N, C-alpha and C positions, 0 to 999 in steps of 0.2 A: 351628191346630198343624200338618196336615196342609204345606199349601203351605210356611208360612214353613221345613216341614222339609226338602223338595225343594231350597227355595233355599239353607239354609247347606249340604246335600251336596252342592251343585254349586257353590257358592262352595268347597270345601275340595279338589272336584275340579281345578275349575279354577289355584287358586293351587297347592296342591303340584303338578301335572302342568307349569306353567309353569317349576317351581326344578328338573323333572329325573326326580321320580319317576315310579315303573316303573305305568304305568298297568293291568298286568298284576294290580297289585295296590290300589290305588283306585279301581278302576270297580266293583271287588266291598263293599269297604268302606263306599264312600261309599252304594252304592247298600242297605248292610246298616244304615247311619247313616238313610237317609229311612224304608227299613222303620222303622227302630224308633221314630224320634220321630212315625208316621202310624201305630202299635200293629201292625203287620201282623204274623204269624211270619214271625222272622228265617230260619232254615232254608230253611224253605218257598219262600223269597223269592229266597233263593241256588239251592236245585238244582232248582228247577220251574220258578223264572222269569228268573231271572237265564239261568242254563246253558243250559235249553232253546233261549232264544233266541237266547242265544251262538252254540250249535250251530249252528241254522239260519241264520244268515249265513255261516257258517262252510263248509256245507254244500253252499247255492247258489254264492257266489262263491269258495271256495277255487282250483278252478281257472284263471281269469282272474288270482285274484293268482299264483299259480304261474308261470305261461306269461308275464304281464305281465315279471315279474323278471325269468327266464331268460333273454327276449326281449331284455331289456334291460340284460343284463351281456351279452350275445353281444354284442350291437351295438358295444358299449361296449371289448370285449375284441377284439374282429377290430381295430380301430380306424376303423370304416364311422363311428359318428357326429362324429368327430374328422375322416375324408376331407367328409361332408358338411359341415363348418365350415369345414375348408379353402376346399370349391370358392364357398360364399356367398361368404368373404369375396376370394377369387380374381375374385367376379363382380362384386363393388357394391364392393369398395376402403374404405380410410378412410374416404374420402368423404360413404360412407354409412354409416358403421361403428353406430350404432343401428340403421338399419331390417337390416344385414346379421345382426346378434343376435337381433332380434327374426324375422326371417324363417327364420335356421340353429334357431331352436327350435322355432318350429314345423314346420318340414316335417318333422323328428323326431321333435317328441312326437304330431304326427297317425298318425303312422306305427305309432304305438302301443311306442313306448323310452319306457322311464319315467324322471318328472321327476327324482328327484337324481343318475339316470345323466347327464340334459342339464343338469343344472345345472353336472359337475363337469367337462363338456366343454368346456361353454361358455365357464367361468371363464377359463380362458387364451385362449381365443381373445377374448374379449370383451376381456381387459388388452392382448393387443397391436393390436387394431383402435382402443380410446378411447387408445391414448398414441400408435400414430399418427397420429391424428387431434387432438390434444392435447386430450380432453372431458374432465372428471375424472368418476370415476372412481364419484364417489359415484352417477350414471345408471348405472351397469352392470348391478344389479340388478333395476331396474323392466324395461330393457330388457329383461333376460330373463324375467322373471315374465312381463309383456305375451306373449312367444312360446309359455310354455308352461304357463303356468299359468291363461289365460283362454278364448280361442275354440277353441284344439285341446283344454279339458279339460269342456268344458260343451256348447257349443253349435255345433259343425262338426258335419254327420249326417256318423253311423257312424264318431266316432271311437270306440275302442278303448279309452278312458281306463273303468277301473271304474265315478266318478260315472255317465257313463253306463248303465253295465250296471243298476243299483240299481233303477232304475224298471220295467224293465222284466216282471220278475215283478209287479208290483202293479197295472201296467197293462195288460199285455197286448202291449205294445210293439216295437219294433224299433229296431237302434241307428240309423234316420236316420228315425226320429221329427221329428214339422213340419220339412224338411230346406228350407223354403223361409224360413221361421222364422227357423231355426237357420243361413242364409248371410248373414240381414239382420244377422243378430247379430253374427256372428261382423265383419262388414264395419264396426258400429258401432264393437264393443270395440277393432277395428284404428284406424283410425280414431280414434276418441276419443284412446288410447293413444299414438300417433304424432303427435297436435297437442300433446298434453303433454310429453312428451320431445324435441320440436322447439325448443319455446316454453322448455324448461325451460334448454336447450342455448344457446339465443342470451342470454338470463339471465345466464347461466354466463360467455359468453364478452363479455361486458357489463361484466361485474365484473373480469372480469382469470382468470378460474381457470382454472386449468391443471388438466391428467394428474400425480399425485403420490400413486406407489403402490411399495414400498417389502414389502409385507410378507407373511406364510406364502402357500405355494401352497395349491390346493385341499384336494388331499388331507393335507394337512398342518396344515389350519384343522378338521379332527375327528378327525382319529389318535386324539386323546388324551381327549375329548370325549365321556365317557356319557349326558350330558345332553340334547347336541344329538340324541345316534343314537334316543335315547327319544321326543324331540318329535319329529324328524323320523317315526320309523315310525307313528305316531298320524298324523299328516297324509295319509301319501300311502302305495302301495303296495310302496316299497322299502326297504330296512333299509339307510340310507348306510352302516354299519358291515363291508355286505360291497364296497362300490367298490376300494376297494383291495387285495383277496384276487383268487383264482385269477392266471394269466398274462395280455400281454399282449402283441399282433401285433406284430413287429417291424419290422413295414412296413404303411402304411396301401393299403387295394383301390383299385380307381379308384371315381369318382363314379358308376357304372353299379353295376358290384357294390355298393356299398355302398347304393345310395338303393334293388336291388331286392327286398330282403327288404321295406321299410315298402308299396312299391309290394304285393309279394302281399300284403299285411295289407290293405289296404285294397281290392282287388280281387275278395279272396276273401268278402271280409265285406260287402260287395256283392252278391255272386253268390249266397251261403248264405240272406240276406235275402231278397233278390224270384224266385229260380229255383229254389235246391234245396228249401228245407224246407218252403217253401207246397205242391210238390207229393208231401211225403212223405207217406203214410200210418200219421197216427200216432196210432189211435185205441187201441192198449196204452196208453197214457199213461192212459185211466180207471182200469186194475186198477189193487186196492191194493197190488201188489207194484211199483210201478213209480212210489208216490207221489198217488196219483188225481188227476191232473192234467191238465194240457190243455198241448197246442203250443205256444199263444200265449205261455203262461204262461213255457216256457223255452225259446223260440224265438230271441231276443235273444241267450242266454246262452251259449245251440253255435252261435251266429251270430262272437261274439265266440273263445271257446275252439277252433273251426276255423281262422280268422283268424290266431290266434299261433302256432297250432301250424305252417301251413302257411309262417308269415312265418321261424320257427326250422328248418324244415327247407330254407326257399329260401337261408337263413344258413350252416345248416352246409354244404349242395351246393357252395356258391360259396368257401366260407372255410375249408373243412376244412385244408388244409394252414400256413393262416396260424393257427391258434389253438393255441400252445401250453397243453400241460398241460390239455389238453382237461375233463378230469376235475375237478380242480380248478376250472376255468372255470363249470361247469355247477354243483357242489358250491353256491360261492358266489352261480350265481345264483337255485337252487331256495331254498339259507336264506335270503338275501335277502328271501322271500316271507313268510317264518313268523312273525317278531315286529310285521311292521305288522298281518298280516289276524287275528291273535293280540288286539292292542291295540284294532283296529277291533270285533271281535267284544263286548270286552270295554266297549266304549263302548255298542254298543250292548244287551247285557243290564242294562247302567244304566238305559237309555230302557226300555226294558223292566221293571223295577222300579216306574221313576217313575211310567210308564202305568197300573201295572196299581193304585195308589194309590188311594182314593177322589176327592183332590182333584183329582186330573188332570180329571175329570169339567169340573170348573168350568175350567180350562184350555182344554178342547176347546173347552165352549161359547164361550167370550171366542175362539177363534181363526177359527171355523165362522163367529161374529158381525161378525167386523172389516169395515170400510164397504167397497166394490169389488168383492162376488163373490169369486166362490171362486179365482180364479186370482191374487188382491191376497190373498187369507187366506194359500194355501200358501204363496207366495212369499217372506209374513212368517214364516209358523212355519220354512223351510227355514234361510231367513238368519241367525235368531235360535238355532237349532240347531245350523248349523255354526261364530255365531262365540261360541258357548258351549264347546263343545266341540272347536275349533281343527283341525275335520279335517270337510271338505265330504260324505266317505263315509258317517262316520260318524254328523252330524247329519242326512245324507238318510237313510238306513238308518232312524232313530229317529223321524221326523219321518212317513215315509209307514210304518213298522210300527202307528204309533199312529193315523193320519190316512186313510192310504192307501184303507182300504176305504170312509169313510164318502165320501172323493173321489169315489169310482167310482160310489157310488151317484148322488149331486151328477149327475155324469156322464150316467146315464143315464135321470134323471130330468127334465134340461133339455138335455140331447143337446149337452154338452161334450165335444168328440173330448177321449180320453185321448190322442193323440198330442201335442196342445198342455198338459197338464195335465204330461207328461214332459217337455217340456222346458223349459216354466214354472219343476220344481222341478229341474233340474239347473242352471239356471243361477241360479235363488235360493240354490245350496249352494254357489255356486263365488263368492259377490260377499264377505260377512264373515268367511269363515273364513280370509282374510288380515289380521284383523289381528296385534297384535304380539305375540303372545302363540304365533300359529301357530306347528308345525313346521319347516315349509319355508319358512315367513319368517326362521325362527333362520338355520336353515341356509344360506339363498342370501344373507343378507347378510355370514354369517361364511365362505364359502366367496371371497366378491368382495372380502372385507377391509375391508366400511363395516360403521359403525352404525346403529343407530337413528336416532339423532340426524342424520345427514348422510343418510341412502340414505332413510327410512321415507315419507317424504312422499309422493317420487314414485313408491316402487312402491306406494305407495294407491290414487293418484290412477289410476298406469298398468293394478293389477290390481283395486281395488275398486270404483272411479268411472265406469270404463270398463263393466264387467260390469251395476251399476248401471244405467245409463243406457240396455245393452241389452237388460235385463231391463222395463224402464216401454216400451220400445220392443215387445218380445213381447206384453207382455199390452196394450198400444193396439192393436195389430193383431189380436192375438187377439181380443180382447175385436170390436172390429168388425167382423171378415171371417172369421175363426174359425182353424182349422188349413191350413197350408199348407205 
């Protein structure tokens, strides 16, 4: 009955979350439903298991959510994201419209701009480019997803995305874990995605399809849609409801000024990871007052925190006079972090209650017994949980909370490099999270004015199939030659 109860609770969670119900209420209710059907104490499951694990997630990752959302909002309000997108358009032109959209998305998200901020800036740019090139606008969501939601989220070494930060406390790794494999995975995702999109464009041209769109603007698409806001907040680290709030610069900065904060984030992350943190004396972290932890457990998160802070400072220094109503912009940015982290933390609490049920031991044994070795089982576990929760970060945290210590034991016994597990786990979580019910997918299709029927197949090939191919390549190389 325990397993049946878990499946019922999970089914209710997925079904109602897809319909726009708040995950803040759904997660504890469904956790209690699973506990009830398993005969476990309800109040203890909520206060001692659900809340403690949700609170631990917030304690570990709230600084990254907060700074990431603020950085993204400042980049949007200053016109920096728009300036970068316009520059890409000018350089590549309508003849390479698809690649221009992909490249612009990759550039800004690898530099730390939130996914949803990129969506709302890239959608108008994409419409202009696709119209000039006469490309069906149904291909635009796939192009934006390829640039923003694949390799810069899960594979590129040093990406400040929250998904890349989550495995670091579990495996003692840093944002640049398995850099060689990450670069190869990025090339596979980009290459496969561009191949598919170019093929789809040629087929559309032969079929006589042209650009036809006269719908809402990107911001109008969600202005009155609370369901989309709920879905989006669970899927990523920025509340879409804060996009339209705060002021906006009357004039765009130059490309160099716009790109500088992104460069600062990446460079600072690199310097902190390999030059600063390895040289500091952090023995005090072993004391109870500091959580009885180690530098390796917190260094990765610290690197991203400092990098995002440096990016925010650089942006404020170079754009201070360009930002109207700075206080309202900052308020919108920091508010944009609250709903996403609370939503993901609630999913983590749900996962913790399920993992504490007696029946979960059966699931654990099944996962670890999957043929192909620990890398395959880890990839499958993160894939399944990300798919069910509709959240890469939520699914990844649930998987590592439940199985992370076991995989570290396997690593110590077999010599498996934790960096390899880090990269496999992140790429795995970033594949099936893009199923039709995912909040980011729903939001992206809406801001582009494309239905699931018209746009989802191409989006799935660009965001899911490309990542799955890259995941197979990484696991194969990692098994044969190890991490590099």
